[in-house]
C-alpha positions in Angstrom: 184.6 106.9 -89.7 181.7 107.7 -87.5 178.1 108.1 -88.8 175.8 111.0 -88.0 172.0 111.7 -88.4 171.7 115.1 -89.7 168.0 116.6 -89.6 167.7 119.6 -92.0 164.5 121.6 -90.9 163.2 123.9 -93.7 160.4 126.3 -92.8 159.2 129.7 -94.1 160.7 132.7 -92.8 158.7 134.5 -89.9 157.5 137.3 -92.4 156.2 134.8 -95.1 152.6 133.7 -94.6 152.2 130.0 -93.6 148.8 128.9 -94.9 149.5 125.3 -93.9 150.1 126.4 -90.3 147.1 128.7 -90.4 145.0 125.8 -91.5 146.2 123.6 -88.7 145.5 126.2 -86.1 142.1 127.3 -87.4 140.7 124.2 -88.4 142.1 121.8 -85.9 143.5 123.4 -82.8 141.2 126.4 -82.3 138.0 124.3 -82.5 138.9 123.4 -78.8 138.2 126.8 -77.3 140.2 125.9 -74.4 143.5 125.2 -76.1 146.6 127.6 -75.1 148.0 127.0 -78.6 148.3 130.7 -80.3 150.1 129.9 -83.4 151.3 127.0 -85.5 154.1 127.1 -88.2 154.5 124.2 -90.5 157.9 122.8 -91.7 159.7 120.1 -93.6 162.2 117.9 -92.4 164.8 115.8 -94.3 166.9 113.2 -92.4 170.4 112.3 -93.7 172.6 109.8 -92.5 176.2 110.7 -93.4 179.7 109.3 -92.5 182.1 112.3 -91.3 185.0 113.1 -89.2 182.8 114.9 -86.6 179.5 116.6 -86.1 180.7 120.0 -87.5 181.9 118.5 -90.8 178.7 116.3 -91.0 176.6 119.5 -90.9 178.8 121.4 -93.4 178.4 118.5 -95.8 174.9 118.4 -95.6 174.4 122.0 -95.9 176.5 122.2 -99.0 174.4 119.4 -100.6 171.2 121.4 -99.8 172.7 124.5 -101.3 174.1 122.9 -104.3 170.9 120.9 -105.3 168.7 124.0 -104.2 166.7 121.8 -101.9 165.2 125.0 -100.4 164.7 128.5 -101.6 166.9 130.9 -99.5 164.5 134.0 -100.2 161.6 132.5 -98.6 162.8 129.6 -96.4 165.1 129.4 -93.3 167.0 126.2 -92.5 168.2 124.9 -89.3 170.0 121.7 -88.6 170.4 119.1 -85.6 172.8 116.5 -85.6 172.8 113.1 -83.6 175.0 110.2 -83.6 173.5 107.5 -86.0 
């Protein structure tokens, strides 16, 4: 069975304040007055290596684990996945 690397990216929903992203923007990025950066959002990434039949089943299995173990709070977080061959 093939192996896949599934990256789960957890970030605050757009309407939720992101103090970590604001700190990075204000204290690090904007000190350089010439920067084109206008906004920074922070996120957490978890990397899973999993054996599965295909990419879709690997993503489903990892998302099921994340939901079962409440790895993120769906009320304030949004989750995206990207899958690569391991």
